C-alpha positions as CSV (number, residue, x, y, z in Angstrom):
1,M,5.2,44.2,0.9
2,N,2.0,42.4,0.2
3,G,1.2,40.0,-2.6
4,D,3.6,38.4,-5.3
5,W,6.4,40.8,-5.9
6,L,8.0,38.4,-8.4
7,L,5.9,38.3,-11.6
8,R,6.0,37.0,-15.2
9,G,4.9,39.5,-17.8
10,R,2.8,38.6,-20.9
11,D,6.1,38.7,-22.9
12,G,7.6,35.9,-20.7
13,R,10.0,38.1,-18.8
14,L,10.2,38.1,-15.2
15,S,10.2,41.4,-13.2
16,L,10.3,42.0,-9.5
17,Y,9.3,45.0,-7.4
18,R,10.8,46.2,-4.1
19,L,10.7,49.4,-1.9
20,S,13.7,51.6,-1.7
21,G,13.3,54.6,0.6
22,D,10.3,56.6,-0.5
23,H,9.9,54.9,-3.8
24,V,9.4,51.6,-5.7
25,L,12.0,50.0,-8.0
26,C,11.4,47.4,-10.7
27,R,14.0,45.0,-12.1
28,A,13.3,42.9,-15.3
29,E,14.9,40.4,-17.4
30,S,16.2,41.9,-20.7
31,V,14.9,38.8,-22.4
32,P,13.0,35.7,-21.0
33,S,15.4,33.7,-18.7
34,G,18.2,36.0,-19.6
35,A,20.2,38.8,-17.9
36,W,18.6,41.3,-15.7
37,D,18.4,45.0,-16.4
38,A,19.3,47.8,-13.9
39,P,16.7,48.9,-11.4
40,R,14.1,51.5,-12.6
41,R,12.0,53.8,-10.5
42,I,8.3,52.9,-10.9
43,G,5.4,55.5,-11.1
44,G,7.2,58.8,-11.5
45,E,8.7,61.1,-8.7
46,Q,5.9,60.7,-6.1
47,R,7.1,60.2,-2.6
48,L,5.6,57.1,-1.0
49,H,5.3,55.4,2.5
50,P,7.3,52.2,2.8
51,V,4.6,49.9,1.9
52,L,3.5,48.2,-1.4
53,A,0.8,45.9,-2.5
54,V,1.2,44.0,-5.8
55,G,-1.4,42.0,-7.9
56,Q,-1.6,40.6,-11.2
57,G,-4.6,39.4,-13.4
58,A,-4.9,36.9,-16.3
59,D,-3.6,39.7,-18.7
60,H,-0.3,39.7,-16.8
61,Y,-0.5,43.3,-16.2
62,A,1.0,44.2,-12.7
63,H,-1.0,46.6,-10.4
64,L,0.8,48.3,-7.6
65,V,-0.8,50.2,-4.7
66,S,0.9,52.3,-2.0
67,W,0.2,55.1,0.5
68,R,1.6,58.6,-0.2
69,P,1.8,61.6,2.3
70,T,-0.8,64.3,1.4
71,V,-1.3,67.2,3.8
72,D,0.3,67.3,7.3
73,G,-0.6,64.1,9.2
74,E,-2.7,62.6,6.5
75,S,-2.1,60.2,3.6
76,G,-3.9,58.7,0.6
77,L,-3.6,55.6,-1.5
78,V,-2.2,55.6,-5.0
79,H,-2.1,53.1,-7.9
80,S,0.0,52.4,-10.9
81,T,-0.2,49.9,-13.7
82,H,2.8,48.2,-15.2
83,F,1.8,46.7,-18.6
84,R,5.0,45.0,-19.6
85,P,8.4,44.6,-17.8
86,A,10.3,46.4,-20.7
87,L,7.9,49.4,-20.6
88,A,7.6,52.3,-18.0
89,A,4.8,52.0,-15.7
90,L,2.0,54.5,-15.4
91,D,2.5,57.4,-12.9
92,W,1.1,57.0,-9.6
93,S,-2.6,58.0,-9.5
94,P,-4.5,58.9,-6.3
95,I,-7.4,56.6,-5.4
96,G,-8.4,58.2,-2.1
97,H,-8.8,57.1,1.5
98,P,-11.2,54.5,3.0
99,N,-12.4,57.2,5.4
100,K,-12.3,60.0,2.8
101,K,-9.2,61.4,4.6
102,G,-6.9,60.7,7.6
103,R,-3.8,58.8,8.4
104,V,-2.6,55.4,7.0
105,T,-5.1,52.8,8.3
106,G,-3.0,49.6,7.2
107,P,-1.2,47.9,4.5
108,P,-3.3,47.5,1.3
109,A,-3.9,44.3,-0.7
110,V,-4.9,44.2,-4.4
111,A,-6.3,41.5,-6.5
112,V,-7.4,41.6,-10.2
113,D,-10.6,40.2,-11.7
114,A,-11.2,38.5,-15.0
115,Q,-11.9,41.7,-16.7
116,G,-8.5,43.2,-15.6
117,R,-10.1,45.4,-13.0
118,A,-8.0,46.0,-9.8
119,H,-9.6,45.6,-6.4
120,V,-7.9,47.4,-3.6
121,F,-8.7,46.4,0.0
122,V,-7.5,48.0,3.2
123,R,-8.6,48.2,6.9
124,N,-10.5,51.3,7.8
125,K,-10.1,53.4,10.8
126,G,-13.0,51.5,12.5
127,G,-11.2,48.1,12.2
128,G,-13.4,46.9,9.3
129,L,-12.7,46.4,5.6
130,S,-13.1,48.9,2.8
131,M,-12.4,48.5,-0.9
132,V,-12.3,50.5,-4.1
133,A,-12.3,49.0,-7.6
134,Q,-11.4,50.1,-11.1
135,K,-14.5,50.5,-13.5
136,E,-14.3,48.4,-16.7
137,K,-14.0,51.4,-18.9
138,G,-11.6,53.5,-16.8
139,G,-11.8,55.5,-13.6
140,W,-12.8,54.1,-10.1
141,D,-16.0,53.3,-8.3
142,P,-16.7,55.0,-5.1
143,W,-15.2,53.4,-1.8
144,R,-17.3,50.8,-0.3
145,D,-17.4,49.7,3.4
146,L,-17.6,45.9,3.5
147,K,-18.1,46.1,7.3
148,G,-16.4,43.6,9.7
149,Q,-14.6,44.5,12.8
150,G,-11.4,43.9,14.7
151,L,-9.4,43.2,11.6
152,H,-5.6,43.2,12.0
153,E,-3.5,45.0,9.5
154,D,-2.4,42.1,7.2
155,L,-4.8,41.1,4.4
156,A,-4.5,38.4,1.6
157,A,-6.3,39.2,-1.6
158,V,-6.5,36.8,-4.4
159,S,-8.5,36.0,-7.6
160,T,-9.8,32.6,-8.3
161,R,-9.1,30.8,-11.6
162,A,-12.4,32.0,-12.7
163,G,-11.5,35.6,-12.0
164,L,-13.6,36.2,-8.9
165,V,-12.0,38.3,-6.2
166,E,-11.5,37.1,-2.6
167,V,-9.8,38.8,0.4
168,Y,-8.8,37.3,3.9
169,G,-7.9,39.0,7.1
170,T,-7.0,37.8,10.5
171,V,-9.3,38.9,13.4
172,P,-8.9,38.1,17.2
173,D,-10.7,34.8,16.9
174,G,-9.6,33.5,13.5
175,I,-9.9,34.4,9.9
176,A,-12.5,36.4,8.1
177,C,-13.2,36.4,4.5
178,W,-15.2,38.2,1.8
179,R,-15.9,36.8,-1.8
180,Q,-17.4,38.1,-5.0
181,P,-20.6,36.1,-5.7
182,E,-20.3,37.0,-9.4
183,P,-18.2,39.2,-11.7
184,G,-18.4,42.9,-10.9
185,A,-20.3,42.2,-7.7
186,R,-19.5,43.6,-4.2
187,P,-17.6,41.0,-2.2
188,V,-19.8,39.8,0.6
189,P,-18.8,38.0,3.8
190,G,-18.0,34.2,3.6
191,D,-17.0,31.5,6.1
192,T,-15.1,32.6,9.2
193,L,-12.5,30.1,10.5
194,R,-12.4,30.1,14.3
195,V,-9.0,29.1,15.1
196,P,-6.1,31.0,16.7
197,V,-3.9,32.5,13.9
198,R,-0.7,34.3,14.1
199,P,-1.2,37.7,12.5
200,G,0.9,38.4,9.5
201,T,1.1,34.8,8.3
202,L,-1.8,34.6,5.8
203,R,-1.1,33.7,2.1
204,A,-3.9,32.9,-0.3
205,L,-3.5,30.8,-3.6
206,A,-5.9,29.7,-6.2
207,T,-5.1,25.9,-6.2
208,S,-7.8,24.6,-8.5
209,E,-10.7,25.7,-10.7
210,A,-13.0,25.5,-7.6
211,H,-10.9,26.4,-4.7
212,V,-8.6,29.0,-3.1
213,T,-6.3,27.6,-0.2
214,V,-5.4,29.8,2.6
215,F,-2.0,29.0,4.5
216,F,-1.4,30.4,7.9
217,T,0.5,29.7,11.0
218,D,-1.4,28.8,14.1
219,E,-0.5,29.6,17.6
220,S,1.5,26.4,18.1
221,G,3.8,27.3,15.1
222,D,2.2,24.9,12.7
223,L,1.7,25.8,9.1
224,C,-1.9,25.1,8.1
225,A,-4.0,25.0,4.9
226,W,-7.7,25.8,4.8
227,R,-10.3,25.9,2.1
228,S,-13.8,27.1,2.5
229,G,-16.3,24.4,3.6
230,A,-13.5,22.3,5.2
231,E,-11.5,22.3,8.5
232,P,-8.0,23.5,8.4
233,V,-5.3,20.8,7.9
234,V,-1.8,20.9,9.6
235,L,0.8,20.7,6.9
236,L,4.1,20.9,8.9
237,P,5.9,23.1,11.2
238,A,6.4,26.6,9.9
239,A,10.0,27.1,9.1
240,G,10.1,30.9,10.1
241,P,8.0,34.0,10.6
242,G,5.7,35.7,8.3
243,P,3.7,34.2,5.4
244,V,5.0,31.4,3.1
245,A,5.6,32.0,-0.6
246,A,3.4,29.7,-2.7
247,V,3.0,28.9,-6.3
248,G,1.2,26.2,-8.4
249,C,3.4,24.1,-10.6
250,E,3.7,20.8,-12.3
251,L,6.1,18.1,-11.0
252,E,6.5,14.8,-12.6
253,G,3.3,15.6,-14.7
254,L,1.3,16.2,-11.5
255,P,-0.3,19.6,-10.5
256,C,1.4,20.5,-7.1
257,T,1.7,23.3,-4.7
258,L,5.2,24.6,-3.9
259,L,5.8,26.5,-0.7
260,A,9.0,28.4,0.3
261,Q,10.1,30.3,3.5
262,R,13.3,31.5,5.2
263,A,14.1,29.1,7.9
264,K,15.4,29.9,11.4
265,S,18.8,28.6,10.0
266,G,18.9,31.4,7.6
267,R,18.6,29.2,4.6
268,V,15.6,29.0,2.3
269,V,13.4,25.9,2.6
270,F,11.1,24.3,0.0
271,A,8.1,22.0,0.4
272,A,5.9,20.5,-2.3
273,Y,2.8,18.4,-2.3
274,P,0.0,17.4,-4.8
275,A,-2.4,20.2,-5.1
276,E,-5.2,20.1,-2.3
277,Q,-4.0,16.8,-1.2
278,E,-2.5,17.8,2.2
279,S,-2.8,14.3,3.4
280,A,0.0,13.2,1.1
281,G,2.4,15.0,3.5
282,A,5.1,17.6,2.9
283,W,8.5,18.4,4.5
284,W,11.1,21.2,4.3
285,T,14.2,20.9,2.2
286,E,17.0,23.5,2.7
287,S,18.7,25.2,-0.3
288,G,21.5,27.7,-0.9
289,E,23.6,29.8,1.6
290,P,21.9,31.8,4.5
291,V,20.3,34.9,3.6
292,E,19.7,38.2,5.6
293,P,17.4,37.7,8.6
294,D,14.7,40.0,7.1
295,A,14.8,38.4,3.8
296,R,11.5,37.5,2.2
297,V,11.0,34.7,-0.5
298,A,9.0,34.8,-3.7
299,L,8.1,32.1,-6.2
300,A,6.9,32.3,-9.8
301,E,7.1,30.4,-13.0
302,D,9.4,31.8,-15.9
303,G,8.5,32.0,-19.6
304,A,9.6,28.3,-20.0
305,G,7.4,27.1,-17.2
306,R,10.3,26.6,-14.7
307,V,9.7,27.5,-11.0
308,V,12.0,30.5,-10.0
309,A,12.6,31.5,-6.5
310,A,14.0,34.9,-5.2
311,T,14.9,36.4,-2.0
312,L,14.9,40.0,-1.0
313,S,16.4,41.8,2.1
314,P,14.4,45.1,2.6
315,A,17.1,46.6,4.7
316,S,20.1,45.9,2.4
317,G,18.4,45.4,-0.9
318,E,20.2,42.2,-1.5
319,L,18.5,40.2,-4.2
320,R,19.2,36.4,-4.9
321,L,17.6,34.2,-7.5
322,T,17.5,30.5,-8.5
323,R,15.5,28.5,-10.9
324,R,14.5,24.8,-11.4
325,K,17.0,22.8,-13.5
326,A,15.7,21.1,-16.7
327,E,15.6,17.7,-15.2
328,P,13.1,15.6,-13.1
329,G,12.5,16.6,-9.6
330,L,12.8,19.9,-7.9
331,A,16.6,20.3,-8.4
332,L,17.6,24.0,-8.3
333,E,20.5,25.9,-9.9
334,A,22.9,27.6,-7.7
335,W,21.7,30.8,-6.1
336,R,23.1,33.9,-7.6
337,L,23.2,37.6,-6.7
338,L,21.4,40.0,-8.9
């Protein structure tokens, strides 16, 4: 899965999305901070490949993108919108292929601009980046080739706090990025970071009104933070493989960035530091019992503004959740199985 699969809807309820065989399931709180409903199938009966990208805009609508098989040996991308956790999502709608037709070219990524338009990014068969975006009054623009070369499959798409879309991808010699110069514009190439990066470790988060921070693991195993126009900063050793989960939150009245990851010990670890002040230092703190080796971690804030963490094992479907206690610091409730 690519993107934040644990989200807060506009009614304050949390929902989470996961792959299950050839379809996508959603679970949602029955009331904000309350019990969770049973899983529901998203997008109708369309059969999907086991890949999912999730994005959310300022309107709190969830946009989901996946690949579906079409004719023999070929596939196409599909999109669904989930307006509120308590409602059914729209049926999967085809949005085409970056090369008009062909096989799966890589996992998609999706970000949503200030006008609520989904922007879908995917590597094309030439190793560059392609995108398709929703029109403001319905429908989709034509596919655009944003160029580039040597892209690995993993992409990290994000919207700035001003609603401009950015996308990052790893290349053999570092990280390439594309940014919207203004609302509705085609993203254009931005800074390229020339450092060795482990593919599959990118995570992007809007950490202030002015900046997006990109987190990645370098070849030595350190977790690094990078913002355009600056050099990357080593935060601390990565706790495990894959990208970290990240969320902006307030701790002791101070805007902070909270990170989480499954550690080699099997337990979930957390680290927090003042937003964009990596020099303040960060360190991992373990929480809960060990989770499945393939478990991924997600972070969000609930309707009351409390941090919530969830773990999901794709193989077993096991879901666990905790949230911050109503007390100073980052004390968490006991993890519970959903």
